[in-house]
N, C-alpha and C positions, 0 to 999 in steps of 0.2 A: 293825813289829810283831810278836805271835807269829801263824803265819797256819797253820791244818791245811787241807792238800787232803786232800780224799775223793774218788778215782775207781778204778772197778772196773779199768781199764785206764793202765796207766805203761809207758815203757823197761824195758823192752829191745822191747815191744811197738810195734806203726805207731801209738800214740796220741800225736803228738807236742804238742796243745795242754797236755795239763796236766803233761804233762814238762818243756816247753821256759818255763810258766808259773812253776815251780815252780821250776826253776834261775834265772830272770831275775830273782825276786824273790829268791832268797836274793843272789844279785848285787848286790841292790839293798842290801842289808843286813838285810833281813828274817829272821828265824830262820822256816824253814820246816821242818815235819813233814807226811810223805807217809803217807794209808793205804792201800793199795791191795793186790791180790790178787797170786797167783803166777803169772806170765807163761803166757799160752795161747790168745791170740788171732793169729791167727784160725784155725788147723789144729785147735784145740781139743784138744791135749795139751801137756801142762806142758813148754817151753822144757828142753833138757838143759843142765844145769850146776845146774838147779834142782828143790830136791825140798817137796813141800807141807809143811809143818807147821807147828805154831802162832805160835813164836816168828819170824819170821822176819825179821830184820835188816838195812841196808846203809845206808852213807853213800855217797852217788851227787851228786858236782859239787856241797858243798856242803848238801845239803838229808838231813833224816833222813828213813828209810824205814822201814816197817813194813808186814812182807804178811802177809795171814793167807788160810788153807784156801779154797777154794772149789770146787763141781765143777766139775770143768774140762769145759766140752760147745760145739760153735760151730757144729751140725748142725742141720736142719729141724726136728728132733722137740721138738716143744710142750713136752713133761714134760721134757728133758733141758734145755733152754732156760730156761725157768722154776725148776730144781735150780738152774743155771748165777747166776742174778739172784738169787733166793733166799736160795743161801747164801750170798754173799757179804753181801748185806745182814746175813743175822746175825751171822756173822763178825768183820764192821767195827764192827757195833753193839756188840760184846760189846767188842772192843777200844779204841773210843774213848774211853772216861771215861777211862781211865788214861793211855794215849797222846799222846791231845791235850788232856789236863787243862791247864788256864790258857792256853790260846790264846785271844788277841781277836777273833778271825772265824775260822769254817769257811768255804771255797770249793769247792764240787761239781760237779766233771764231769760232768753230769746224762746219762748216756747208760750202763746203761738208768735209769731212773726211781728204781730200787730204791736206787740208791746214793745216796738220800737216808738213807736208814733211820739210819745214824749219827749224821748233823748234825742229825736231828729227835731225836734220844734225848739229844745235849748242848742243846738249845732247851728239851729238856722239863728236863733237870735243872741245869742252871745256865745257861739260858738265855744261851747263846753265839750270836750272831748267826750268820745263813747267808747266804752269796750262793749264786746255784746260776745253773751255766752252762746253759745247755737248747739242746741241740745237737739232739734231734728233739722230734716230739709226740705225747706219749703220750694217748688210748689209741690213737689211729691207727696209731704205729708196732707196737702186738702186734697189733689186730685188724684191720690191712689185710695183714699180713704172711700168706707161706702159709701157716704155721703155727699161725693163730690156729684158735681153737674157733671152730666155727659154733654156728647156731641158738639154744635157751635158754642153752648154757653158755657161745655165745658174746655176745649182751647183755651175761648179766652179769659177766660179766668187761668190757668196756664201761663199765657202770653203775659196779663198784667203782671202776676205774683213774680215768675221771671228777670221781668225790668225790673219790681221793686225789689227785690233780692239784689241785683246786682249795683241798687244804690247804697242799699244797707251796707255790703259788704265793701263797696268800694269807700264808702265815706267813713266806716267807721277808726279810729285812732288802735284799734288793738282787736283782735279777736280769738274768743277761745274756741276750740273745736273738742271734741269727745272720743275722738278717735282717727289715726293716721289716716286711713284713707278720707275721710271728712275731710281734711288741710287741703287733699290736694282738690277737691271738686269744690271750696269754696277759692278756691287761688283760680281756677280754672272759669269762675263766676266772677270775676271782677277783682277779688281780694288781693292785696299786696300781700305779697310771700313774705315778706320782715315781717308784716304784722300776725301773723297768725301763729298761737302753738297750740300743742297738744295738751287737753288738759284733760285728763280721765278723772271721768264723775267719780266720786266716792258714793259709799252706802250709809244709811241712817245706822250708825254708828251704837247708837244706845239702842238697838233691835238684834243688828248682827256681829257677833263676835264668839269666840270659839265657847262653846258649852261641852263640856266630859259627858260622853255617852250614859243616860241616865236608865234605870229598868225601866220605869213608869213613862218615859220619850219611847222605850223600844217599842211599849206596848202598845202607845197611843198611834204609833203608823203599823201595829201589828207585825212584827220585826220578826223572822224566821228561822235567824241564825242561817243567814247565807246573803247572798250579795244583794243590797236593797240601795236601788235607783232612785231618787226622789222628784218630782217635777213639782214644782212652787212656782204659784202665780197664776197668771188671767189665762181661761181658754177660749180665747178669741180664734177668728180665721187665719192670722197672722201667726199664730204660733206651732202650728202642723201637730197638735197633739196624736191625730188618729194616725199619725207615722211613727209615733213614739209608743201607742198602743200597740199595732202591729209586730212592730219589732221584739218589745215584750213577747208577745206572743208565742214567737219561735226561740225563745231563745228558754227553756227548762229550768236553767239555774240561777235564774234573778227575778229581784220581784222589784217590780213598778209601781212607786207610790205617787199620786197624784192628789196635790193640795191645792185650792184653789177652786173658782169657777168662772164660767162666761158662758157666750152662747154656742160653742162648740163642746160642751160637755156632757151635753144629753146623746149628743152622734157619737162623741166618743165610750160613752156608758154603752151603745147599743151595740158598736162595734166589738167592744172586749167579748161583751156575752154573744155578737154570733161566733167570734173567735172560740171562744169556751176559755178564754185565758185568764183562769183563775188564781195566775199570780201578778194580776193589774187589779189593786184596789185604787176605789175613789173616794175619800176623806174628808170632800168637803173644805167649806173653809173656816179657819182656823183664827183666834185672835195674832195680830201682829206680835206682840210681847209672846207669845209662845213658839215664834218660827226656829229660835236659834237652838232648844233644846231641841227642836223636832231634826232639824240639821243634822246636830249632832249626833243622832239617834240613826242616820243615813250613813250609806257607806260613800255614795255619790250625788252631787246633786246635776240634773237634765237642764239645759239650755237648748231650746230648737225654736229655730224660725224658717217662714217660708223663704225660697229663693228669691226675694225680689230685689233688685237696684237700690233701692231706698234702705236696704239692711247691710247693705255692703261700706257703708263708710259709718256704721254705728256699732255701739258694744252694748247689750241689754244688759241694764240692771240686773239683771239673774245672776250674771256673770261676777259683780262687785260684792253683790250678797254672799255667796259662796267660799268668796276668798276670803272675807273680815272671817265667814264664819272657821274660816282655816278646813274648810270641804273640799277635796279633787271633786272634778268636775266630769262630764260627758256632754258635749256639746256638737249638734250640728245646725251649724248657722255658716252664712258666707262672708267671705272677707276677713276683718281686721281680726275680731273673737277667734278663733280657730288660729290664726297665727300668734298669739300671745298665749295658748293652751299649748302648743308646740313648742315654741320658745321657753317657754319657764318649765315647761315637762309637771306643769300642773293636772291632768289630765288628757283625756281621750279624745279626738275630735275626728268628724269625717264629714263630706257634703251632704248641704240639705235636702231634702225632698228627695230620699235614698233609702226606704227603710232596710233593706236587707244591709247596705252599708253600716247602719245606726244597729240593726241586731248583731251584726258582728263586732262592733266596741262593745256593745254589750256581753257577749260572750268574752270580751278580752281582757274586760272589768273584772269578771269575775275570775279569772284566772290570777287577779295580780295579789302577790302573797302578801298580809295583812303587814308586815315590815316596810315592805316597799309602796303601799299607800297610804302608811303614816308618813312615811317620807316626803309623796307628794302633798298631802295636807300642809305638812311644814313649811313645802316652798308654795305651798297658797296664800298662806297668810304673810308670810313675807313678801312677797309678787305684790301683794295690797300695803301692807305699810311700806312700801316703797315707793310706788309709783300711785296707787290710787285710794290713802285715804285723804282724810279731811284737811288732815295737817298737810301732807304733801300738795293739794289739789289749793288749799287756801295760800301756801307759799306762792304759787305761781302765779293765780290770780293778783295776788296780793301786789307783785314784779309787776305784770302786765297792765296793772292798774295805775301804780307808781309811774312808769315810763309813760303811760299816754296821757298822765296828768302832768306830767314835768317835760313833754317831748317838743 
């Protein structure tokens, strides 16, 4: 097939799903053309070696790339964030009719949702079918963000985005969603249920894979020969890291190791000091290539989120990273993530925003015998390989693209 891929984010940015998909489809014999922007995520400035211009052409791993300029920003300003999203929507729509002429089907990595603009124009001009890969729910991803407008302006934005998303879902020839509950939501918002398929995201498999425990990695995380639970990732307002600190402070026979940074890091550190939590350690940021070894040195990976409706129809990427590394998990999240953990017996789960329940799971984790924990780790890796791996995801998306292009 001739397949067009539209994604605002693409390698060398840390957007491995559209990049992995495009390269994998090309390796399977398809002609793949990618329409994307100049790399600037997550810092908000264009990467060294790139200069924004109208005709940015590359050939990368058997894929033809066309990069179009867009306003580069990724801070907390609502106006600058809107300018980033809308400028790519405009420039990609201008480039799409020529660059993606003759494709059989278009795949859209739908975050932000404004990336659909170019595909919508192709559908209008040439009736080109589109498969959208929904990564987050709009309007909630905008209206619940810290930079979102409030009051009347916020209500108008919510109403307009809701109408726009109903149009996107109703017009797509195929829809991939990343969690079972997300399927129910997009169907309720206008998608044909026969066109919607759950395709669980995969992780960056070059970074996250099983690594045997090493003395060096154990020293790096300060392992003290007792149950060690690791949180690795952003420490922002949605991750609820402070409840994890409270839970660990109440359980003397576990260590909680936190790797990463974010706006709530200082508050969590202050809380740990106030509680006298000597079993809580903050290790700061680590290089991505170090993470697999650090995962291997811990006994469990921790996945936490606040109890917000937006998170009930998604699965945090930290879950896939942990399972790909063959690590059992402790999860304190709403919705589908906890269901997967319980069903596949790959860890322990409790409701979100309940630090006492999380502390009880920390205690339970510390009592699980090593042999049972090893069996849990094997099940975690098997679950990833069967339903969340890159191969499984590309297989399903390729089928969805074929059905849309030949429907």
